[in-house]
C-alpha positions in Angstrom: 27.1 2.5 16.5 24.1 3.5 15.4 23.5 7.0 14.6 19.9 6.0 14.2 19.0 5.3 17.9 18.2 8.8 19.2 18.9 9.4 22.8 18.0 12.4 25.4 19.5 12.9 28.5 18.0 15.2 31.6 20.9 15.8 34.2 21.1 18.7 36.5 24.7 18.3 37.3 26.8 19.6 34.4 30.1 17.4 34.9 28.3 14.2 34.8 25.9 15.3 31.8 28.8 16.5 29.8 31.1 13.1 30.3 27.7 11.2 29.8 27.4 13.2 26.5 30.7 12.5 25.4 30.8 9.0 26.4 27.6 8.0 24.0 28.7 9.9 21.2 32.2 8.5 21.1 29.9 5.3 20.9 28.3 6.5 18.2 24.9 7.3 19.4 22.8 10.4 18.7 22.4 12.3 22.0 20.6 15.4 22.8 21.2 16.8 26.7 19.2 19.2 28.9 19.5 20.3 32.1 16.2 19.6 34.2 13.0 18.0 33.9 11.0 21.3 32.1 13.7 20.9 29.3 13.7 17.2 28.9 9.2 17.3 28.7 9.7 20.1 25.8 12.4 17.9 23.8 10.2 14.9 24.4 7.1 16.4 23.2 8.9 18.1 20.2 10.9 14.7 18.6 10.9 10.8 19.3 13.6 9.5 21.4 14.4 6.0 21.7 16.4 6.1 24.9 15.8 8.7 27.8 18.3 8.6 30.7 16.9 11.0 33.1 17.9 11.4 37.0 15.1 11.1 39.5 15.8 14.4 41.4 16.0 17.5 39.2 13.7 20.4 40.8 9.8 20.5 40.7 10.1 18.3 37.5 11.3 15.2 38.5 12.4 11.7 36.7 9.0 10.2 37.2 7.5 13.1 35.6 9.4 12.3 32.6 8.8 8.6 32.6 5.0 8.9 32.6 5.4 12.0 29.9 7.5 9.3 27.7 5.5 6.7 28.2 2.3 8.7 27.3 3.6 9.6 24.3 4.9 6.0 23.0 4.6 2.8 24.1 8.1 2.1 22.8 10.7 4.4 24.2 12.6 3.1 27.1 13.7 5.1 30.2 16.7 4.4 31.7 16.6 6.4 35.6 19.8 7.6 37.5 19.1 7.5 41.3 21.4 8.4 44.5 22.5 6.0 47.2 19.9 4.9 49.2 17.1 5.8 46.5 16.8 2.2 45.1 13.5 1.4 46.7 12.5 4.6 44.5 14.0 3.0 41.2 12.2 -0.1 42.0 8.9 1.6 42.3 9.9 3.8 38.5 10.5 0.7 36.9 7.2 -0.9 38.3 5.9 2.6 36.4 7.5 1.3 33.0 11.6 2.3 33.4 13.6 0.1 31.6 16.5 -0.1 34.2 18.3 2.0 36.8 21.8 3.5 37.7 23.0 4.5 41.4 25.4 7.2 41.6 27.9 6.9 40.7 28.3 5.0 38.3 31.4 4.0 35.8 31.9 4.8 32.4 31.7 1.2 31.5 28.3 0.6 33.5 26.9 3.4 31.5 28.1 1.9 28.4 26.9 -1.6 29.0 23.6 -0.2 29.9 22.9 1.6 27.4 24.3 -1.3 24.5 21.5 -3.9 26.2 18.7 -1.3 25.6 20.0 -0.1 22.3 19.9 -3.4 21.2 16.5 -4.4 22.4 15.4 -1.1 21.0 16.9 -2.1 17.5 15.5 -5.7 17.6 12.0 -4.5 18.4 12.4 -1.5 15.7 12.8 -4.6 13.0 10.1 -6.7 14.3 8.0 -3.5 14.4 8.8 -2.5 10.5 8.6 -6.5 9.3 4.9 -6.4 11.5 3.9 -3.7 9.4 5.4 -4.5 6.3 3.9 -7.9 6.6 0.6 -6.2 7.2 0.6 -4.2 4.5 2.1 -6.9 2.0 -0.5 -9.6 3.4 -3.1 -7.2 2.1 -1.1 -6.9 -1.7 -0.7 -11.0 -2.0 -3.7 -11.8 -4.0 -3.5 -8.7 -6.4 0.0 -9.3 -6.8 0.0 -12.7 -7.5 -3.5 -12.8 -9.5 -2.7 -10.1 -12.4 -0.2 -12.5 -14.1 3.1 -11.6 -15.2 4.4 -9.0 -18.3 3.1 -11.0 -20.9 3.5 -9.5 -25.0 5.3 -9.4 -28.1 3.7 -6.6 -29.9 5.5 -3.7 -30.8 4.0 -1.5 -28.3 4.6 -4.0 -25.8 8.3 -4.3 -26.5 8.2 -0.4 -26.2 7.2 -0.6 -22.6 9.9 -3.1 -21.8 12.8 -1.2 -23.1 11.3 2.0 -21.3 11.9 -0.5 -17.9 14.9 -1.5 -18.6 16.2 2.5 -19.6 14.3 3.9 -16.5 14.9 0.9 -13.9 18.5 2.5 -13.1 17.7 6.3 -12.4 16.2 7.2 -9.1 14.1 9.8 -10.8 10.1 9.6 -10.7 8.5 7.7 -13.0 4.5 8.3 -14.5 2.6 5.4 -15.6 -0.7 6.4 -18.1 -2.7 3.9 -18.9 -6.6 2.7 -18.6 -7.6 0.5 -15.6 -6.7 -3.1 -16.1 -3.6 -2.4 -18.1 -1.4 -3.5 -15.8 0.2 -0.5 -14.2 1.4 -2.0 -10.8 3.3 -5.0 -12.8 5.3 -2.3 -14.9 6.1 -0.6 -11.1 7.0 -3.9 -9.7 9.0 -4.7 -13.0 11.2 -1.3 -12.2 11.3 -2.0 -8.7 12.8 -5.7 -9.3 15.4 -4.4 -11.8 16.5 -1.2 -9.7 19.4 -0.8 -7.2 16.5 -0.4 -4.8 15.3 -4.2 -5.2 16.6 -5.3 -1.7 14.5 -3.2 0.0 10.5 -2.4 0.2 7.9 -2.1 -2.6 5.0 0.0 -0.9 1.7 0.8 -3.2 -0.9 2.9 -2.1 -4.5 2.9 -3.8 -4.8 6.6 -3.4 -8.2 6.4 -5.3 -10.0 3.9 -2.3 -9.0 6.0 0.8 -10.8 8.9 2.0 -8.8 12.1 2.5 -8.2 11.9 6.0 -7.5 8.0 5.8 -5.0 8.9 3.4 -2.9 11.3 5.0 -2.6 8.7 8.1 -1.6 5.6 5.5 0.9 7.7 3.8 2.3 10.0 6.5 1.5 7.8 9.5 0.0 8.9 13.0 1.1 9.5 16.4 -1.4 7.9 19.6 -4.0 10.0 20.2 -3.9 12.2 16.7 -7.3 11.4 16.3 -10.3 9.0 17.9 -8.9 5.1 17.2 -5.7 6.5 17.1 -4.4 4.0 19.9 -0.7 3.4 19.0 2.1 5.1 16.5 1.4 4.3 13.4 4.1 4.3 10.7 3.0 5.7 7.3 3.8 3.9 4.1 6.8 6.5 3.3 8.4 5.6 6.5 7.7 1.6 5.2 9.4 2.3 1.5 12.3 3.7 3.3 15.5 3.2 1.1 13.1 1.5 -1.3 9.8 2.2 -3.6 6.5 3.8 -3.2 4.0 3.2 -5.7 1.3 5.8 -5.9 -1.7 3.9 -7.6 -4.6 6.6 -8.9 -2.6 9.6 -8.0 -5.0 11.5 -9.8 -8.0 11.1 -7.3 -5.6 12.5 -4.5 -7.4 15.8 -2.8 -5.6 19.1 -3.5 -4.8 19.4 0.4 -3.0 16.2 0.2 -1.5 16.9 -3.0 0.1 20.1 -1.0 1.5 17.5 1.5 2.7 15.1 -1.2 4.6 17.7 -3.1 6.6 18.7 -0.1 8.1 15.1 0.9 9.1 14.8 -2.9 11.0 17.9 -2.7 11.8 18.0 0.6 12.3 13.9 1.6 10.8 15.2 4.7 7.4 15.0 6.5 5.6 14.6 10.0 3.0 12.2 11.1 -0.3 13.0 11.7 -0.7 14.6 14.9 2.8 14.9 15.2 5.8 17.5 15.6 8.7 15.7 14.8 10.3 16.2 11.3 11.3 12.5 9.7 13.6 12.2 6.5 13.1 9.7 4.3 14.5 8.1 1.2 12.0 6.6 -1.4 11.6 6.7 -5.3 8.1 7.6 -6.2 6.5 5.9 -9.2 2.9 7.3 -9.7 0.1 5.9 -11.6 -3.3 7.1 -13.1 -6.1 6.3 -15.8 -6.9 9.8 -15.7 -5.7 12.4 -18.1 -3.1 14.4 -15.8 -2.9 17.5 -17.7 -6.7 18.3 -18.1 -6.9 17.6 -14.5 -4.2 20.9 -14.2 -6.3 22.5 -16.5 -9.3 22.4 -14.7 -7.9 23.0 -11.5 -8.5 19.2 -9.9 -4.3 18.8 -9.9 -1.5 20.8 -8.7 0.8 21.7 -11.8 3.9 21.5 -10.0 3.4 18.5 -8.4 2.5 17.0 -12.0 6.0 18.3 -13.2 7.6 16.3 -9.8 5.7 13.3 -11.2 6.0 13.5 -14.7 9.9 13.3 -14.8 10.2 9.2 -16.8 6.8 8.6 -18.2 5.3 5.2 -19.1 2.4 4.6 -21.5 0.6 1.7 -21.4 -1.5 0.5 -24.8 -5.2 -1.0 -23.7 -5.7 -4.3 -24.9 -7.7 -3.5 -27.8 -4.8 -2.1 -29.4 -2.4 -4.9 -29.2 -5.4 -8.1 -29.7 -2.5 -9.9 -31.2 -0.9 -10.6 -27.4 -4.4 -11.9 -26.1 -3.8 -15.6 -27.1 -0.6 -15.3 -25.4 -2.4 -13.8 -22.5 -5.5 -16.3 -22.5 -2.8 -19.0 -22.6 -1.3 -18.0 -19.7 -4.3 -17.3 -17.2 -5.3 -20.8 -18.4 -2.6 -22.6 -17.4 -1.9 -20.7 -14.2 -5.5 -21.1 -13.1 -6.0 -24.9 -14.0 -2.8 -25.2 -12.1 -3.9 -23.9 -9.2 -7.1 -25.6 -9.0 -5.2 -29.1 -9.9 -7.7 -29.0 -13.1 -6.5 -30.6 -16.5 -4.9 -28.2 -19.0 -7.7 -26.5 -20.7 -7.6 -24.6 -24.1 -9.4 -22.5 -26.4 -11.1 -23.6 -29.7 -10.6 -21.2 -33.0 -14.2 -19.9 -32.6 -13.4 -18.9 -29.4 -10.3 -17.2 -29.6 -11.9 -15.4 -32.5 -14.4 -14.0 -30.1 -11.5 -13.0 -27.6 -10.1 -11.4 -30.5 -13.2 -9.4 -31.4 -14.4 -8.3 -28.0 -13.2 -5.0 -27.5 -11.7 -5.3 -23.7 -13.0 -1.9 -21.9 -11.9 -3.8 -18.7 -8.3 -4.7 -20.6 -5.9 -7.3 -19.3 -8.1 -7.7 -15.8 -11.0 -8.3 -17.3 -10.0 -10.9 -19.6 -8.4 -13.1 -16.6 -11.9 -12.4 -14.9 -13.3 -13.7 -17.8 -11.7 -16.7 -18.6 -12.0 -17.5 -14.8 -16.0 -17.0 -15.2 -15.4 -19.7 -17.6 -13.3 -22.2 -16.2 -15.6 -22.4 -12.9 -18.2 -23.0 -14.8 -17.5 -25.1 -17.8 -17.3 -29.0 -17.2 -15.1 -29.6 -20.1 -11.3 -29.4 -21.2 -11.6 -27.4 -24.2 -13.7 -24.0 -23.9 -15.6 -23.3 -27.0 -17.9 -20.6 -28.5 -20.6 -21.4 -26.3 -18.7 -21.0 -23.4 -18.2 -17.1 -24.1 -22.1 -16.1 -24.9 -21.7 -13.5 -22.2 -19.1 -11.6 -24.6 -21.2 -12.3 -27.7 -24.8 -11.5 -26.5 -24.2 -7.7 -26.4 -21.8 -7.4 -29.5 -24.1 -6.7 -31.8 -27.6 -4.5 -30.4 -29.2 -4.4 -34.1 -32.7 -6.9 -33.0 -32.8 -4.8 -29.9 -33.3 -1.4 -31.6 -35.1 -2.4 -34.9 -38.3 -2.4 -33.2 -38.3 0.6 -31.0 -36.2 3.4 -29.7 -37.6 3.2 -26.2 -34.6 2.5 -24.1 -36.9 1.0 -21.3 -38.3 -1.6 -23.8 -34.9 -1.9 -25.2 -33.3 -3.1 -22.2 -35.6 -5.5 -20.9 -35.4 -7.2 -24.2 -31.8 -7.2 -23.7 -32.7 -8.3 -20.5 -34.7 -11.3 -21.1 -32.5 -12.5 -23.9 -29.7 -12.6 -21.7 -31.4 -14.9 -18.5 -32.9 -17.1 -21.3 -29.5 -17.6 -22.8 -27.8 -18.2 -19.1 -30.7 -20.4 -18.6 -30.2 -22.6 -21.5 -26.2 -22.6 -21.0 -26.5 -23.8 -17.2 -29.2 -26.5 -18.0 -31.9 -24.5 -16.1 -29.8 -24.6 -12.9 -30.2 -21.3 -11.0 -27.4 -21.0 -9.0 -25.3 -21.5 -12.0 -27.1 -18.8 -14.2 -26.7 -16.3 -11.0 -23.6 -16.7 -11.2 -23.0 -17.0 -15.0 -25.0 -13.2 -15.1 -22.6 -11.8 -12.0 -25.6 -11.4 -10.0 -27.2 -13.1 -6.8 -29.7 -15.5 -6.9 -32.5 -14.2 -5.2 -32.6 -11.4 -7.9 -32.1 -13.9 -10.6 -35.7 -15.5 -9.1 -36.8 -11.9 -8.9 -36.3 -11.2 -12.9 -37.2 -14.6 -14.0 -40.5 -13.6 -12.3 -41.0 -10.4 -14.1 -40.6 -11.6 -17.8 -42.5 -14.5 -17.1 -39.3 -17.3 -17.4 -39.9 -19.1 -14.1 -43.3 -20.7 -14.7 -41.7 -21.8 -18.4 -39.1 -23.3 -16.4 
């Protein structure tokens, strides 16, 4: 029925123990059997069981001791108690202590099967709900990013090469390594590979390795047991478990600490790992897609990234070009982003003038596609007309050329002050003196704006 459902039987009567093992194994369950409470506790500490069937009386260590140990380690494992005739009151007490049900000796084969089927169905349903909860929690964190980066757009030879790579490698199960600057759309490529692969019906799980401290990262990747560290109030599944049968996207993998790299290499090679604070070895089947903006060969040479891990990840490489190398795609991207954002806000269609398009094409876009999207959103919020002109993009043009700043002085502080004063004056002019809008345009807080206006004598002029 379900070989993934793990059952432990603790029974000191040999004939009964062997009979239960045979019955449940024929039903398709994975069964482990021990002869007393001491061995039961050893097994419970070593690995997780979904159901523990324990006799109440087993010498020094009773079924109650087994029950307490099970519930201390995992709030989800169920316990089925076997009692002798005349000890029903004790069984009721054990149910109050957390047991799922009890059986009185002697019991029939059908009774055992019926009770185990009932608890098995309950456990399966709870596991489905638990996995759905964990997946929903992670997916909720990703929703904003997922739907704000837009779809992959491009007609240049560079992007056509990327599309061809995705088509070729999607059907494989080998590791994919995506190289590209920040903002080029590495996650979009990873999602496209997953969506075009046989693993599409299964989860796509993302981890931003650069955003998490070492201890937190290990817990996110591998999960942790209850009590593994301060604040670990319940068992938590890691992202490898959540991605089982699906795809795990390790974003900014170049930022992973060396200690964690060792553990990551093991799970990629052996497809097994332990949760933080746990002893049970878990098996997992995931496809790994890794991405980074760093030059990993340089990181390997400098001793910051393991060479063996690099070659395990660098099987199917995909390189994303920066936006400055595919400027012909900028009008397509701008049109898409503007259409998406106006539709989301219920605004009339917005277009770019020829001069505005030229400014977008001339700008170097160090933040790539992400910066382009953010810039257009900024303009859309601040503009009141259905057409974006060159003046709306002054924040891009104001620092393209620095000739006026440097011609009078090579003093860095003086030059920066000159540039800052000019930007403040232009922002006030662009927003007709409305301080709140000027602060948003400049990307600073309103209090900081007033401070700077006073510093340069612009507040009195206003």
